[in-house]
C-alpha positions in Angstrom: 106.9 102.2 122.9 108.0 98.7 124.3 104.1 97.9 126.5 104.0 94.5 127.0 106.8 93.1 125.2 108.3 90.6 126.9 112.3 91.0 127.3 114.6 88.5 128.8 118.0 90.0 130.1 120.9 87.8 130.2 122.1 89.3 133.0 123.3 88.3 136.2 120.6 89.8 139.0 123.0 93.0 140.5 123.3 93.6 137.2 120.5 94.2 135.5 118.3 96.1 137.8 118.7 99.0 136.1 118.3 97.8 132.5 115.3 96.0 134.1 113.8 98.8 136.2 114.3 101.5 132.7 112.9 99.3 131.1 109.7 98.7 132.5 109.1 102.1 132.5 108.7 101.6 129.4 106.2 99.0 129.4 108.2 95.9 128.7 107.7 93.1 131.3 111.1 91.7 132.0 112.9 88.8 133.0 116.2 87.8 133.8 118.6 84.8 133.7 122.1 85.0 134.6 124.2 83.7 131.8 127.5 83.4 133.4 129.2 83.8 136.8 132.0 86.1 137.2 135.0 84.9 140.2 138.0 86.6 140.8 141.2 84.9 139.8 142.7 83.2 142.9 146.2 84.5 141.6 146.5 88.2 142.4 150.6 88.3 142.2 150.5 89.3 138.2 148.5 92.9 138.7 150.5 93.5 141.8 154.1 93.0 140.0 152.5 95.1 137.6 151.2 97.8 139.6 154.5 97.8 140.9 156.1 98.9 137.9 153.5 101.6 137.2 154.8 105.0 137.1 153.1 108.0 138.1 152.5 109.5 135.2 151.5 106.1 133.5 146.9 104.6 133.7 145.5 102.2 135.3 142.5 101.2 132.6 139.2 99.8 133.3 137.5 97.8 130.5 134.5 96.9 133.2 132.4 97.1 136.1 133.8 93.5 137.0 137.1 93.8 136.8 136.7 97.2 139.1 135.4 95.3 141.6 137.7 92.5 141.1 140.8 95.1 141.7 138.8 96.5 144.0 138.4 93.7 146.5 141.9 93.5 146.6 143.5 96.3 146.6 141.3 98.0 150.0 142.6 102.0 150.0 146.0 100.5 148.2 145.6 102.1 144.9 148.6 103.2 143.0 148.9 106.8 142.2 148.6 106.4 138.2 146.1 108.3 136.4 142.8 106.1 136.1 141.0 105.3 132.5 137.6 103.6 131.6 136.3 102.2 129.0 132.8 103.4 129.8 130.8 105.6 132.2 129.6 103.3 134.3 133.2 101.8 134.1 134.3 105.3 135.5 131.7 105.3 137.9 132.6 102.3 139.5 136.3 102.8 139.2 136.0 106.7 140.8 133.8 105.2 143.9 136.4 102.6 144.4 140.1 104.3 144.1 138.2 107.5 146.1 139.1 110.0 143.4 138.2 111.3 139.8 139.1 109.1 136.3 140.8 111.4 134.0 140.1 109.7 130.8 137.1 108.3 129.2 136.8 108.0 125.5 133.8 109.2 123.6 133.2 105.9 122.2 132.6 103.1 124.6 134.8 100.1 123.3 138.0 98.9 123.8 139.5 100.6 120.0 138.7 103.7 121.5 140.2 103.5 124.5 143.0 102.5 123.0 143.0 105.4 121.0 142.4 107.7 123.1 145.2 106.6 125.5 147.9 107.4 122.7 146.6 110.7 121.9 147.1 111.3 125.4 150.3 109.9 126.3 152.1 108.0 129.4 153.7 105.9 127.9 152.6 102.7 130.1 149.1 101.5 131.3 148.0 98.0 133.5 145.0 96.5 132.0 143.3 94.4 134.5 140.1 92.2 133.1 138.5 89.3 132.3 140.0 85.5 131.1 138.0 86.3 127.6 138.8 89.6 127.0 140.0 89.9 123.2 143.4 91.7 122.8 142.8 94.3 120.3 143.2 97.2 123.1 147.1 96.0 124.9 147.9 94.9 120.9 146.8 98.9 119.7 149.1 100.1 122.7 152.1 97.9 122.3 152.0 98.5 118.7 152.3 102.2 119.8 155.5 101.8 121.8 153.6 101.3 124.7 154.1 99.5 128.1 151.4 96.9 129.1 151.1 95.3 131.5 147.9 92.8 130.8 146.8 90.6 133.9 143.3 88.5 134.2 141.8 89.6 137.3 138.4 87.4 137.1 137.0 84.9 134.9 133.5 84.2 133.0 132.3 80.7 134.3 128.7 79.8 132.3 125.7 79.4 134.9 123.5 76.0 134.5 120.5 76.9 133.2 117.3 75.2 132.0 117.8 75.4 128.4 115.0 72.9 127.4 112.5 75.2 129.3 114.5 78.1 127.7 113.7 76.4 124.9 110.4 75.4 125.1 109.4 78.7 126.1 111.1 80.0 122.5 109.0 78.1 120.3 105.8 79.2 122.1 106.5 82.5 121.1 107.2 83.1 124.7 109.5 86.0 124.5 109.9 89.1 122.0 113.2 90.2 122.4 116.4 88.7 124.3 119.5 91.0 125.1 122.9 90.5 125.0 125.5 92.7 126.7 128.4 90.6 126.1 130.0 88.5 124.3 130.2 85.7 127.5 126.6 86.4 127.6 125.8 84.6 124.8 127.7 82.2 124.4 126.2 81.1 128.1 122.7 81.1 126.8 124.3 79.1 123.3 125.7 76.6 125.5 122.8 75.9 127.5 120.2 75.7 124.6 119.7 72.2 122.4 120.0 73.9 119.4 121.1 77.7 118.7 118.8 77.9 115.9 115.7 78.7 118.8 116.9 82.1 119.3 116.0 83.0 116.9 112.2 83.2 117.6 113.4 86.2 119.4 114.5 89.6 117.8 117.8 90.2 119.3 119.5 93.2 121.0 122.9 94.2 121.4 125.1 96.2 123.4 128.0 96.3 121.2 129.9 94.9 117.8 131.8 92.4 120.0 128.7 91.2 121.6 127.0 92.2 117.9 130.5 89.2 116.3 129.5 86.7 119.0 125.7 86.4 118.2 126.2 86.4 114.1 129.5 83.7 115.0 126.0 81.6 116.1 124.4 82.1 112.5 121.9 84.8 114.4 120.5 87.8 112.9 121.1 91.4 115.4 117.9 92.8 114.9 119.8 96.2 117.0 122.5 97.4 118.2 123.2 99.8 120.6 124.3 103.1 118.8 126.8 103.5 122.2 127.9 100.5 124.5 126.9 101.0 127.3 123.1 99.8 128.9 121.0 103.4 128.5 122.6 102.9 125.3 120.7 99.7 124.6 117.7 100.2 126.3 117.1 103.8 123.8 117.5 100.9 121.1 115.0 99.0 122.6 112.5 102.0 122.7 113.1 102.8 118.9 113.3 99.8 117.8 109.8 98.8 116.7 108.7 95.2 116.8 105.6 95.3 114.7 105.0 92.9 112.7 107.9 90.1 113.9 106.8 86.7 113.1 109.7 85.2 115.5 111.0 83.3 111.8 114.3 85.7 111.2 116.8 85.5 113.3 118.0 82.0 111.9 120.3 82.1 108.9 120.2 78.4 108.4 
């Protein structure tokens, strides 16, 4: 499958472990570069105000593990009585652990559009969305269009990390990486900001966790070699496992 393939994981070390172990089990050689760092919002009063207005039959909906960790650090044991929803299984698991109770809703497809549709179908009329500063507007927009009361609050910020882009560029030019994986648009932007030229990423095949991440890659004029069918780390690993890198020459990623 991936025997000997050299795969760069663009996630923080504390988030990359499961993916690295799964890929290593398939024979890949992995390494991690943290392209972004997560900082909790310094002011959580917007979250507090939104939660104070949230009824018991409303929803607290999380779209990332980062969001769960940010609000868990602030709330401690004082979680609201509202129903819990999560965009996917990893977020749901983190949310259930932090809140100490079951997550009531996880959509079959793990993205913001599917989460909005699932919430609207179940009903409730009000929701608090603790998200990052780079979150896209599709989720709150869809809910507001359906008549919901939406508390869309920033609970963490994504910052670019300092990366030795020159050293990475040399490795890409030398063909030392077969795959570069991305699990968020922020990871794409962080790595591109470090490189002398975005086209250098075209020397490796680029693997994306989902549509929003793929859009960020394509916006830089690069080709997405594979996109996970489910926007989860296991989905991304499965996509890599079934991809056939034979015959890749290292010049298919750029679009000029």
